[in-house]
N, CA, C and O atoms as a CHARMM CRD file, in Angstrom:
* protein
*
  340
    1    1 MET  N      6.45200   3.11000  -2.88700 PROA 1      0.00000
    2    1 MET  CA     7.13200   2.56200  -4.01700 PROA 1      0.00000
    3    1 MET  C      6.21500   2.34600  -5.21400 PROA 1      0.00000
    4    1 MET  O      6.59600   2.49300  -6.37500 PROA 1      0.00000
    5    2 GLU  N      4.94400   1.97900  -4.85000 PROA 2      0.00000
    6    2 GLU  CA     4.02700   1.66000  -5.89600 PROA 2      0.00000
    7    2 GLU  C      3.60100   2.90000  -6.78100 PROA 2      0.00000
    8    2 GLU  O      3.39500   2.78800  -7.98900 PROA 2      0.00000
    9    3 THR  N      3.48600   4.07100  -6.09800 PROA 3      0.00000
   10    3 THR  CA     3.01000   5.20500  -6.82100 PROA 3      0.00000
   11    3 THR  C      4.05500   6.19200  -7.06000 PROA 3      0.00000
   12    3 THR  O      3.70900   7.22800  -7.62800 PROA 3      0.00000
   13    4 VAL  N      5.24800   6.05100  -6.73000 PROA 4      0.00000
   14    4 VAL  CA     6.26900   7.11800  -6.77500 PROA 4      0.00000
   15    4 VAL  C      6.48700   7.59000  -8.29000 PROA 4      0.00000
   16    4 VAL  O      6.64200   8.77800  -8.57300 PROA 4      0.00000
   17    5 ASP  N      6.48500   6.56500  -9.23800 PROA 5      0.00000
   18    5 ASP  CA     6.72300   6.95100 -10.62000 PROA 5      0.00000
   19    5 ASP  C      5.47000   7.73500 -11.15900 PROA 5      0.00000
   20    5 ASP  O      5.62900   8.60000 -12.02000 PROA 5      0.00000
   21    6 LEU  N      4.27400   7.44900 -10.67800 PROA 6      0.00000
   22    6 LEU  CA     3.10800   8.17800 -11.04100 PROA 6      0.00000
   23    6 LEU  C      3.15900   9.65000 -10.61400 PROA 6      0.00000
   24    6 LEU  O      2.87400  10.59900 -11.34300 PROA 6      0.00000
   25    7 LEU  N      3.57700   9.71800  -9.28200 PROA 7      0.00000
   26    7 LEU  CA     3.61900  11.14500  -8.76100 PROA 7      0.00000
   27    7 LEU  C      4.77900  11.88700  -9.49400 PROA 7      0.00000
   28    7 LEU  O      4.63400  13.05000  -9.86900 PROA 7      0.00000
   29    8 ASP  N      5.88000  11.22000  -9.67900 PROA 8      0.00000
   30    8 ASP  CA     7.00400  11.87600 -10.36600 PROA 8      0.00000
   31    8 ASP  C      6.58200  12.32800 -11.81600 PROA 8      0.00000
   32    8 ASP  O      6.92200  13.42700 -12.25300 PROA 8      0.00000
   33    9 HSD  N      5.89800  11.51600 -12.47600 PROA 9      0.00000
   34    9 HSD  CA     5.45900  11.88900 -13.88900 PROA 9      0.00000
   35    9 HSD  C      4.50300  13.05200 -13.82400 PROA 9      0.00000
   36    9 HSD  O      4.59700  13.95400 -14.65600 PROA 9      0.00000
   37   10 GLY  N      3.56100  13.07800 -12.85200 PROA 10     0.00000
   38   10 GLY  CA     2.58000  14.15600 -12.74900 PROA 10     0.00000
   39   10 GLY  C      3.30500  15.49200 -12.40500 PROA 10     0.00000
   40   10 GLY  O      2.99300  16.54000 -12.96900 PROA 10     0.00000
   41   11 LEU  N      4.24800  15.42200 -11.49700 PROA 11     0.00000
   42   11 LEU  CA     5.00600  16.63300 -11.07600 PROA 11     0.00000
   43   11 LEU  C      5.84600  17.15200 -12.24700 PROA 11     0.00000
   44   11 LEU  O      5.86100  18.35300 -12.51700 PROA 11     0.00000
   45   12 ARG  N      6.52600  16.27300 -12.92300 PROA 12     0.00000
   46   12 ARG  CA     7.32000  16.67200 -14.07500 PROA 12     0.00000
   47   12 ARG  C      6.40500  17.26400 -15.24500 PROA 12     0.00000
   48   12 ARG  O      6.76900  18.20100 -15.95500 PROA 12     0.00000
   49   13 ALA  N      5.31500  16.68600 -15.35100 PROA 13     0.00000
   50   13 ALA  CA     4.36800  17.26700 -16.41400 PROA 13     0.00000
   51   13 ALA  C      4.03600  18.71700 -16.05400 PROA 13     0.00000
   52   13 ALA  O      4.00100  19.60200 -16.90900 PROA 13     0.00000
   53   14 ALA  N      3.78700  18.93000 -14.71300 PROA 14     0.00000
   54   14 ALA  CA     3.32500  20.28400 -14.30500 PROA 14     0.00000
   55   14 ALA  C      4.53600  21.19900 -14.42600 PROA 14     0.00000
   56   14 ALA  O      4.34800  22.37500 -14.73800 PROA 14     0.00000
   57   15 LEU  N      5.72400  20.75600 -14.20900 PROA 15     0.00000
   58   15 LEU  CA     6.96400  21.60700 -14.29300 PROA 15     0.00000
   59   15 LEU  C      7.20500  21.96000 -15.77000 PROA 15     0.00000
   60   15 LEU  O      7.79400  23.00000 -16.06100 PROA 15     0.00000
   61   16 ALA  N      6.76500  21.12300 -16.68700 PROA 16     0.00000
   62   16 ALA  CA     6.99500  21.40400 -18.12100 PROA 16     0.00000
   63   16 ALA  C      6.02300  22.34800 -18.69100 PROA 16     0.00000
   64   16 ALA  O      6.18100  22.70500 -19.85800 PROA 16     0.00000
   65   17 VAL  N      5.03800  22.79100 -18.00000 PROA 17     0.00000
   66   17 VAL  CA     4.01100  23.69800 -18.57200 PROA 17     0.00000
   67   17 VAL  C      4.65600  25.04300 -18.72200 PROA 17     0.00000
   68   17 VAL  O      5.19200  25.56300 -17.74300 PROA 17     0.00000
   69   18 PRO  N      4.63600  25.64100 -19.90100 PROA 18     0.00000
   70   18 PRO  CA     5.29900  26.88700 -20.20300 PROA 18     0.00000
   71   18 PRO  C      4.74900  28.01800 -19.20900 PROA 18     0.00000
   72   18 PRO  O      3.53900  28.15200 -19.02500 PROA 18     0.00000
   73   19 GLY  N      5.61600  28.74600 -18.63900 PROA 19     0.00000
   74   19 GLY  CA     5.27000  29.82400 -17.79500 PROA 19     0.00000
   75   19 GLY  C      4.92800  29.43300 -16.35300 PROA 19     0.00000
   76   19 GLY  O      4.65400  30.30300 -15.52600 PROA 19     0.00000
   77   20 VAL  N      4.94100  28.17800 -16.05700 PROA 20     0.00000
   78   20 VAL  CA     4.64900  27.73200 -14.63500 PROA 20     0.00000
   79   20 VAL  C      5.59600  28.38900 -13.62900 PROA 20     0.00000
   80   20 VAL  O      6.81200  28.37500 -13.82500 PROA 20     0.00000
   81   21 THR  N      5.05400  28.95600 -12.56900 PROA 21     0.00000
   82   21 THR  CA     5.88500  29.51500 -11.48700 PROA 21     0.00000
   83   21 THR  C      5.81200  28.79300 -10.12400 PROA 21     0.00000
   84   21 THR  O      6.58400  29.08500  -9.21000 PROA 21     0.00000
   85   22 MET  N      4.87600  27.85600 -10.01500 PROA 22     0.00000
   86   22 MET  CA     4.78100  27.09900  -8.86000 PROA 22     0.00000
   87   22 MET  C      4.07700  25.80200  -9.09900 PROA 22     0.00000
   88   22 MET  O      3.19700  25.72700  -9.95800 PROA 22     0.00000
   89   23 VAL  N      4.45300  24.72500  -8.33000 PROA 23     0.00000
   90   23 VAL  CA     3.89800  23.45200  -8.34800 PROA 23     0.00000
   91   23 VAL  C      3.49900  23.08000  -6.89700 PROA 23     0.00000
   92   23 VAL  O      4.36700  23.03100  -6.02600 PROA 23     0.00000
   93   24 VAL  N      2.19800  22.81600  -6.62400 PROA 24     0.00000
   94   24 VAL  CA     1.81800  22.37100  -5.26800 PROA 24     0.00000
   95   24 VAL  C      1.21300  21.01500  -5.35900 PROA 24     0.00000
   96   24 VAL  O      0.24000  20.81500  -6.08700 PROA 24     0.00000
   97   25 ALA  N      1.75200  20.08900  -4.65300 PROA 25     0.00000
   98   25 ALA  CA     1.22300  18.73200  -4.61000 PROA 25     0.00000
   99   25 ALA  C      0.28000  18.43200  -3.39100 PROA 25     0.00000
  100   25 ALA  O      0.67200  18.66900  -2.24900 PROA 25     0.00000
  101   26 ASP  N     -0.86800  17.95100  -3.61900 PROA 26     0.00000
  102   26 ASP  CA    -1.78700  17.52800  -2.53400 PROA 26     0.00000
  103   26 ASP  C     -1.45700  16.14400  -2.17000 PROA 26     0.00000
  104   26 ASP  O     -1.58900  15.21400  -2.96600 PROA 26     0.00000
  105   27 LEU  N     -0.99400  15.99400  -0.87600 PROA 27     0.00000
  106   27 LEU  CA    -0.66000  14.56500  -0.47400 PROA 27     0.00000
  107   27 LEU  C     -1.56100  14.28700   0.74100 PROA 27     0.00000
  108   27 LEU  O     -1.15100  13.51500   1.60800 PROA 27     0.00000
  109   28 ALA  N     -2.72600  14.85100   0.85000 PROA 28     0.00000
  110   28 ALA  CA    -3.63900  14.55400   1.88100 PROA 28     0.00000
  111   28 ALA  C     -4.02600  13.09800   2.02900 PROA 28     0.00000
  112   28 ALA  O     -4.14600  12.56000   3.12900 PROA 28     0.00000
  113   29 ALA  N     -4.20500  12.52000   0.94100 PROA 29     0.00000
  114   29 ALA  CA    -4.61000  11.04000   0.90100 PROA 29     0.00000
  115   29 ALA  C     -3.49000  10.09100   0.93400 PROA 29     0.00000
  116   29 ALA  O     -3.68000   8.87900   1.03200 PROA 29     0.00000
  117   30 THR  N     -2.34100  10.61600   0.85500 PROA 30     0.00000
  118   30 THR  CA    -1.07300   9.69400   0.87800 PROA 30     0.00000
  119   30 THR  C     -0.68500   9.52200   2.34500 PROA 30     0.00000
  120   30 THR  O     -0.21100  10.45400   2.99400 PROA 30     0.00000
  121   31 SER  N     -0.89900   8.30000   2.85200 PROA 31     0.00000
  122   31 SER  CA    -0.55500   8.09000   4.32200 PROA 31     0.00000
  123   31 SER  C      0.73700   7.36900   4.57500 PROA 31     0.00000
  124   31 SER  O      1.05300   7.00400   5.70800 PROA 31     0.00000
  125   32 PHE  N      1.50500   7.15800   3.48300 PROA 32     0.00000
  126   32 PHE  CA     2.81400   6.45500   3.62900 PROA 32     0.00000
  127   32 PHE  C      3.77300   6.98300   2.66100 PROA 32     0.00000
  128   32 PHE  O      3.39500   7.22600   1.51500 PROA 32     0.00000
  129   33 CYS  N      4.94000   7.17200   3.01200 PROA 33     0.00000
  130   33 CYS  CA     6.08800   7.68400   2.14000 PROA 33     0.00000
  131   33 CYS  C      7.32100   6.99200   2.60400 PROA 33     0.00000
  132   33 CYS  O      7.72700   7.11100   3.76000 PROA 33     0.00000
  133   34 ASP  N      7.94100   6.23800   1.66300 PROA 34     0.00000
  134   34 ASP  CA     9.24100   5.56500   2.03600 PROA 34     0.00000
  135   34 ASP  C     10.47300   6.30100   1.41600 PROA 34     0.00000
  136   34 ASP  O     10.33000   7.38900   0.85700 PROA 34     0.00000
  137   35 SER  N     11.54900   5.75300   1.51300 PROA 35     0.00000
  138   35 SER  CA    12.78200   6.42800   1.00500 PROA 35     0.00000
  139   35 SER  C     12.80400   6.71700  -0.55300 PROA 35     0.00000
  140   35 SER  O     13.46500   7.63300  -1.04400 PROA 35     0.00000
  141   36 SER  N     11.97600   5.80200  -1.31400 PROA 36     0.00000
  142   36 SER  CA    11.90600   6.13100  -2.65900 PROA 36     0.00000
  143   36 SER  C     11.07500   7.36100  -2.97300 PROA 36     0.00000
  144   36 SER  O     11.34500   8.07400  -3.93900 PROA 36     0.00000
  145   37 GLY  N     10.07500   7.60300  -2.16300 PROA 37     0.00000
  146   37 GLY  CA     9.28600   8.76700  -2.29000 PROA 37     0.00000
  147   37 GLY  C      9.96600  10.02000  -1.80400 PROA 37     0.00000
  148   37 GLY  O      9.80400  11.08900  -2.39300 PROA 37     0.00000
  149   38 LEU  N     10.76100   9.89300  -0.68500 PROA 38     0.00000
  150   38 LEU  CA    11.59800  10.98300  -0.20900 PROA 38     0.00000
  151   38 LEU  C     12.61000  11.39200  -1.28300 PROA 38     0.00000
  152   38 LEU  O     12.80900  12.56900  -1.58400 PROA 38     0.00000
  153   39 ASN  N     13.22400  10.37300  -1.83100 PROA 39     0.00000
  154   39 ASN  CA    14.29600  10.72500  -2.91200 PROA 39     0.00000
  155   39 ASN  C     13.66700  11.35200  -4.12000 PROA 39     0.00000
  156   39 ASN  O     14.28200  12.23600  -4.71800 PROA 39     0.00000
  157   40 MET  N     12.45100  10.94500  -4.53200 PROA 40     0.00000
  158   40 MET  CA    11.85200  11.54600  -5.69800 PROA 40     0.00000
  159   40 MET  C     11.43600  12.99400  -5.31300 PROA 40     0.00000
  160   40 MET  O     11.62000  13.88000  -6.14800 PROA 40     0.00000
  161   41 LEU  N     10.91400  13.28100  -4.16100 PROA 41     0.00000
  162   41 LEU  CA    10.49500  14.64900  -3.71900 PROA 41     0.00000
  163   41 LEU  C     11.77800  15.55800  -3.61300 PROA 41     0.00000
  164   41 LEU  O     11.74200  16.72600  -4.00000 PROA 41     0.00000
  165   42 ASP  N     12.87400  15.01000  -3.09500 PROA 42     0.00000
  166   42 ASP  CA    14.04200  15.80400  -3.01300 PROA 42     0.00000
  167   42 ASP  C     14.55700  16.15600  -4.38600 PROA 42     0.00000
  168   42 ASP  O     14.87100  17.31800  -4.64500 PROA 42     0.00000
  169   43 ARG  N     14.65300  15.18700  -5.27200 PROA 43     0.00000
  170   43 ARG  CA    15.09700  15.47200  -6.70900 PROA 43     0.00000
  171   43 ARG  C     14.23800  16.45900  -7.33600 PROA 43     0.00000
  172   43 ARG  O     14.75600  17.38100  -7.96700 PROA 43     0.00000
  173   44 PHE  N     12.84500  16.35000  -7.21500 PROA 44     0.00000
  174   44 PHE  CA    12.02000  17.22200  -7.89800 PROA 44     0.00000
  175   44 PHE  C     12.14300  18.60500  -7.32700 PROA 44     0.00000
  176   44 PHE  O     12.18100  19.58100  -8.07600 PROA 44     0.00000
  177   45 TYR  N     12.20900  18.71700  -5.99500 PROA 45     0.00000
  178   45 TYR  CA    12.41900  20.05100  -5.32800 PROA 45     0.00000
  179   45 TYR  C     13.70000  20.79400  -5.90600 PROA 45     0.00000
  180   45 TYR  O     13.68700  22.00000  -6.15600 PROA 45     0.00000
  181   46 ALA  N     14.75200  20.01800  -6.08800 PROA 46     0.00000
  182   46 ALA  CA    15.94000  20.58700  -6.59300 PROA 46     0.00000
  183   46 ALA  C     15.80800  21.02600  -8.04700 PROA 46     0.00000
  184   46 ALA  O     16.26800  22.08900  -8.46200 PROA 46     0.00000
  185   47 ASP  N     15.13500  20.11900  -8.81200 PROA 47     0.00000
  186   47 ASP  CA    14.93900  20.48300 -10.20700 PROA 47     0.00000
  187   47 ASP  C     13.98800  21.72400 -10.35600 PROA 47     0.00000
  188   47 ASP  O     14.25500  22.61000 -11.16800 PROA 47     0.00000
  189   48 ALA  N     12.89700  21.76800  -9.57400 PROA 48     0.00000
  190   48 ALA  CA    11.93200  22.85100  -9.69500 PROA 48     0.00000
  191   48 ALA  C     12.78700  24.14600  -9.30500 PROA 48     0.00000
  192   48 ALA  O     12.78200  25.15000 -10.01700 PROA 48     0.00000
  193   49 THR  N     13.47700  24.05200  -8.19300 PROA 49     0.00000
  194   49 THR  CA    14.18200  25.28300  -7.68700 PROA 49     0.00000
  195   49 THR  C     15.16600  25.71200  -8.74300 PROA 49     0.00000
  196   49 THR  O     15.25100  26.91300  -8.99800 PROA 49     0.00000
  197   50 ALA  N     15.87900  24.88200  -9.34900 PROA 50     0.00000
  198   50 ALA  CA    16.89200  25.22100 -10.48800 PROA 50     0.00000
  199   50 ALA  C     16.10400  25.86400 -11.62500 PROA 50     0.00000
  200   50 ALA  O     16.70200  26.65300 -12.35700 PROA 50     0.00000
  201   51 GLU  N     14.89300  25.61500 -11.82500 PROA 51     0.00000
  202   51 GLU  CA    14.08100  26.24900 -12.92000 PROA 51     0.00000
  203   51 GLU  C     13.45400  27.51100 -12.42400 PROA 51     0.00000
  204   51 GLU  O     12.78100  28.20700 -13.18500 PROA 51     0.00000
  205   52 GLY  N     13.65300  27.83100 -11.17500 PROA 52     0.00000
  206   52 GLY  CA    12.97200  29.05700 -10.69400 PROA 52     0.00000
  207   52 GLY  C     11.45300  28.79500 -10.33400 PROA 52     0.00000
  208   52 GLY  O     10.63000  29.70800 -10.28400 PROA 52     0.00000
  209   53 VAL  N     11.18400  27.59200 -10.11000 PROA 53     0.00000
  210   53 VAL  CA     9.72900  27.25300  -9.82300 PROA 53     0.00000
  211   53 VAL  C      9.57600  26.86300  -8.34100 PROA 53     0.00000
  212   53 VAL  O     10.30800  26.03300  -7.80200 PROA 53     0.00000
  213   54 ALA  N      8.64700  27.47000  -7.76200 PROA 54     0.00000
  214   54 ALA  CA     8.31300  27.06000  -6.30500 PROA 54     0.00000
  215   54 ALA  C      7.68500  25.77600  -6.27600 PROA 54     0.00000
  216   54 ALA  O      6.89900  25.42000  -7.15400 PROA 54     0.00000
  217   55 PHE  N      8.03400  25.00400  -5.20400 PROA 55     0.00000
  218   55 PHE  CA     7.32700  23.68700  -5.08000 PROA 55     0.00000
  219   55 PHE  C      7.22100  23.41700  -3.58300 PROA 55     0.00000
  220   55 PHE  O      8.16100  23.56800  -2.80200 PROA 55     0.00000
  221   56 TRP  N      5.90900  22.97400  -3.22300 PROA 56     0.00000
  222   56 TRP  CA     5.69700  22.50900  -1.85900 PROA 56     0.00000
  223   56 TRP  C      4.48900  21.58500  -1.91000 PROA 56     0.00000
  224   56 TRP  O      3.79300  21.45800  -2.91700 PROA 56     0.00000
  225   57 LEU  N      4.29000  20.96400  -0.79000 PROA 57     0.00000
  226   57 LEU  CA     3.23700  19.98700  -0.55000 PROA 57     0.00000
  227   57 LEU  C      2.23900  20.58600   0.33300 PROA 57     0.00000
  228   57 LEU  O      2.58100  21.09100   1.40300 PROA 57     0.00000
  229   58 ASP  N      0.94600  20.55500  -0.08200 PROA 58     0.00000
  230   58 ASP  CA    -0.13900  21.06000   0.69100 PROA 58     0.00000
  231   58 ASP  C     -1.51700  20.60400   0.23500 PROA 58     0.00000
  232   58 ASP  O     -1.82800  20.83900  -0.93300 PROA 58     0.00000
  233   59 PRO  N     -2.28400  20.04100   0.95200 PROA 59     0.00000
  234   59 PRO  CA    -2.05300  19.48600   2.28000 PROA 59     0.00000
  235   59 PRO  C     -1.24000  18.24500   2.35200 PROA 59     0.00000
  236   59 PRO  O     -0.99300  17.59100   1.33800 PROA 59     0.00000
  237   60 ILE  N     -0.79900  17.89200   3.59300 PROA 60     0.00000
  238   60 ILE  CA    -0.03100  16.68100   3.76500 PROA 60     0.00000
  239   60 ILE  C     -0.69900  15.81700   4.76200 PROA 60     0.00000
  240   60 ILE  O     -1.14300  16.32000   5.79400 PROA 60     0.00000
  241   61 HSD  N     -0.80200  14.51600   4.51800 PROA 61     0.00000
  242   61 HSD  CA    -1.21800  13.61400   5.63500 PROA 61     0.00000
  243   61 HSD  C     -0.23900  13.65400   6.86600 PROA 61     0.00000
  244   61 HSD  O      0.97700  13.68200   6.67600 PROA 61     0.00000
  245   62 PRO  N     -0.74300  13.65700   8.04000 PROA 62     0.00000
  246   62 PRO  CA     0.04000  13.74800   9.20600 PROA 62     0.00000
  247   62 PRO  C      1.19500  12.73100   9.25300 PROA 62     0.00000
  248   62 PRO  O      2.29700  13.05300   9.69800 PROA 62     0.00000
  249   63 ALA  N      0.91200  11.43000   8.76100 PROA 63     0.00000
  250   63 ALA  CA     2.01200  10.42100   8.84400 PROA 63     0.00000
  251   63 ALA  C      3.14500  10.78800   7.85500 PROA 63     0.00000
  252   63 ALA  O      4.31600  10.52800   8.12800 PROA 63     0.00000
  253   64 VAL  N      2.78900  11.38400   6.72400 PROA 64     0.00000
  254   64 VAL  CA     3.81100  11.68700   5.83500 PROA 64     0.00000
  255   64 VAL  C      4.52800  12.99200   6.21700 PROA 64     0.00000
  256   64 VAL  O      5.71500  13.14100   5.92500 PROA 64     0.00000
  257   65 ARG  N      3.82400  13.94600   6.86900 PROA 65     0.00000
  258   65 ARG  CA     4.43700  15.07300   7.44700 PROA 65     0.00000
  259   65 ARG  C      5.54200  14.67300   8.54500 PROA 65     0.00000
  260   65 ARG  O      6.59500  15.30600   8.62200 PROA 65     0.00000
  261   66 ARG  N      5.26600  13.65700   9.33700 PROA 66     0.00000
  262   66 ARG  CA     6.19400  13.16600  10.31600 PROA 66     0.00000
  263   66 ARG  C      7.42200  12.55800   9.63900 PROA 66     0.00000
  264   66 ARG  O      8.53200  12.77500  10.12400 PROA 66     0.00000
  265   67 VAL  N      7.28100  11.80800   8.54200 PROA 67     0.00000
  266   67 VAL  CA     8.44700  11.26200   7.88600 PROA 67     0.00000
  267   67 VAL  C      9.29000  12.40300   7.32400 PROA 67     0.00000
  268   67 VAL  O     10.51800  12.37600   7.41000 PROA 67     0.00000
  269   68 LEU  N      8.64000  13.38600   6.76000 PROA 68     0.00000
  270   68 LEU  CA     9.36800  14.53500   6.24200 PROA 68     0.00000
  271   68 LEU  C     10.10800  15.32400   7.34900 PROA 68     0.00000
  272   68 LEU  O     11.19500  15.84700   7.10200 PROA 68     0.00000
  273   69 GLU  N      9.54200  15.41100   8.53500 PROA 69     0.00000
  274   69 GLU  CA    10.17500  16.02000   9.62400 PROA 69     0.00000
  275   69 GLU  C     11.36600  15.19300  10.13000 PROA 69     0.00000
  276   69 GLU  O     12.35200  15.81400  10.52800 PROA 69     0.00000
  277   70 ILE  N     11.36700  13.94500  10.15100 PROA 70     0.00000
  278   70 ILE  CA    12.39300  13.03100  10.58300 PROA 70     0.00000
  279   70 ILE  C     13.52500  13.06200   9.56700 PROA 70     0.00000
  280   70 ILE  O     14.70100  12.99000   9.92300 PROA 70     0.00000
  281   71 ALA  N     13.15100  13.17100   8.29900 PROA 71     0.00000
  282   71 ALA  CA    14.19200  13.29200   7.18700 PROA 71     0.00000
  283   71 ALA  C     14.82300  14.66200   7.08700 PROA 71     0.00000
  284   71 ALA  O     15.81000  14.83700   6.37200 PROA 71     0.00000
  285   72 GLY  N     14.27000  15.64500   7.79400 PROA 72     0.00000
  286   72 GLY  CA    14.72000  16.98400   7.72000 PROA 72     0.00000
  287   72 GLY  C     14.30000  17.72900   6.42300 PROA 72     0.00000
  288   72 GLY  O     14.98200  18.65300   5.98000 PROA 72     0.00000
  289   73 MET  N     13.17700  17.31000   5.83900 PROA 73     0.00000
  290   73 MET  CA    12.67200  17.90200   4.64100 PROA 73     0.00000
  291   73 MET  C     11.43900  18.69800   4.79400 PROA 73     0.00000
  292   73 MET  O     10.97200  19.33000   3.84600 PROA 73     0.00000
  293   74 ALA  N     10.88400  18.68000   6.00300 PROA 74     0.00000
  294   74 ALA  CA     9.52600  19.30000   6.11500 PROA 74     0.00000
  295   74 ALA  C      9.55300  20.77600   5.91400 PROA 74     0.00000
  296   74 ALA  O      8.62600  21.31800   5.31300 PROA 74     0.00000
  297   75 GLN  N     10.57400  21.46900   6.38600 PROA 75     0.00000
  298   75 GLN  CA    10.54600  22.94700   6.20200 PROA 75     0.00000
  299   75 GLN  C     10.61100  23.33900   4.78200 PROA 75     0.00000
  300   75 GLN  O      9.89400  24.26200   4.39400 PROA 75     0.00000
  301   76 SER  N     11.43100  22.70400   3.94300 PROA 76     0.00000
  302   76 SER  CA    11.59700  23.17200   2.64300 PROA 76     0.00000
  303   76 SER  C     10.37400  22.72000   1.71600 PROA 76     0.00000
  304   76 SER  O     10.10600  23.30500   0.66700 PROA 76     0.00000
  305   77 LEU  N      9.67900  21.65600   2.18800 PROA 77     0.00000
  306   77 LEU  CA     8.60900  21.10100   1.32900 PROA 77     0.00000
  307   77 LEU  C      7.15300  21.51200   1.77700 PROA 77     0.00000
  308   77 LEU  O      6.17100  21.22100   1.09300 PROA 77     0.00000
  309   78 THR  N      7.07200  22.19900   2.95200 PROA 78     0.00000
  310   78 THR  CA     5.77000  22.51900   3.45900 PROA 78     0.00000
  311   78 THR  C      5.39000  23.99100   3.44500 PROA 78     0.00000
  312   78 THR  O      4.31400  24.39500   3.88500 PROA 78     0.00000
  313   79 ARG  N      6.30700  24.75700   2.92800 PROA 79     0.00000
  314   79 ARG  CA     5.97200  26.20500   2.75800 PROA 79     0.00000
  315   79 ARG  C      6.51600  26.70400   1.41900 PROA 79     0.00000
  316   79 ARG  O      7.42100  26.11400   0.82800 PROA 79     0.00000
  317   80 PRO  N      5.93000  27.81400   0.96400 PROA 80     0.00000
  318   80 PRO  CA     6.43600  28.32200  -0.24800 PROA 80     0.00000
  319   80 PRO  C      7.92700  28.65200  -0.21100 PROA 80     0.00000
  320   80 PRO  O      8.41300  29.32900   0.69500 PROA 80     0.00000
  321   81 SER  N      8.69700  28.11000  -1.30900 PROA 81     0.00000
  322   81 SER  CA    10.07900  28.34000  -1.33500 PROA 81     0.00000
  323   81 SER  C     10.40500  29.76200  -1.70000 PROA 81     0.00000
  324   81 SER  O      9.54700  30.47000  -2.22700 PROA 81     0.00000
  325   82 ARG  N     11.57200  30.18800  -1.44700 PROA 82     0.00000
  326   82 ARG  CA    11.98000  31.52700  -1.67400 PROA 82     0.00000
  327   82 ARG  C     11.96400  31.96000  -3.14500 PROA 82     0.00000
  328   82 ARG  O     12.03800  33.14900  -3.45400 PROA 82     0.00000
  329   83 SER  N     11.86200  30.93800  -4.08000 PROA 83     0.00000
  330   83 SER  CA    11.83900  31.22200  -5.51400 PROA 83     0.00000
  331   83 SER  C     10.43500  31.57400  -5.96900 PROA 83     0.00000
  332   83 SER  O     10.23400  31.83700  -7.15400 PROA 83     0.00000
  333   84 ALA  N      9.46800  31.58900  -5.08400 PROA 84     0.00000
  334   84 ALA  CA     8.15000  31.79800  -5.37700 PROA 84     0.00000
  335   84 ALA  C      7.84300  33.34400  -5.52200 PROA 84     0.00000
  336   84 ALA  O      7.06900  33.86800  -4.72200 PROA 84     0.00000
  337   85 GLY  N      8.35600  33.98500  -6.39400 PROA 85     0.00000
  338   85 GLY  CA     7.95600  35.34100  -6.51800 PROA 85     0.00000
  339   85 GLY  C      8.91700  36.33400  -6.24600 PROA 85     0.00000
  340   85 GLY  O      8.61800  37.52400  -6.34000 PROA 85     0.00000
């Protein structure tokens, strides 16, 4: 909750770069993700996909990967999306 707005702002800034085709977020140092983080990642994934921009997370802290797996989001957020090329 404390850093979700900062991450969202950074991701949205990357998405706004003219000609961007992919955004990859490094969450290796992020050891906790709650529902607000999951919500933000889900919204950003949808927005990026709608813009034709690939988005995924790499690398991911194992604890965050587990949360993504439980939420059913791991597959779409941990590998290049089909819009990537």
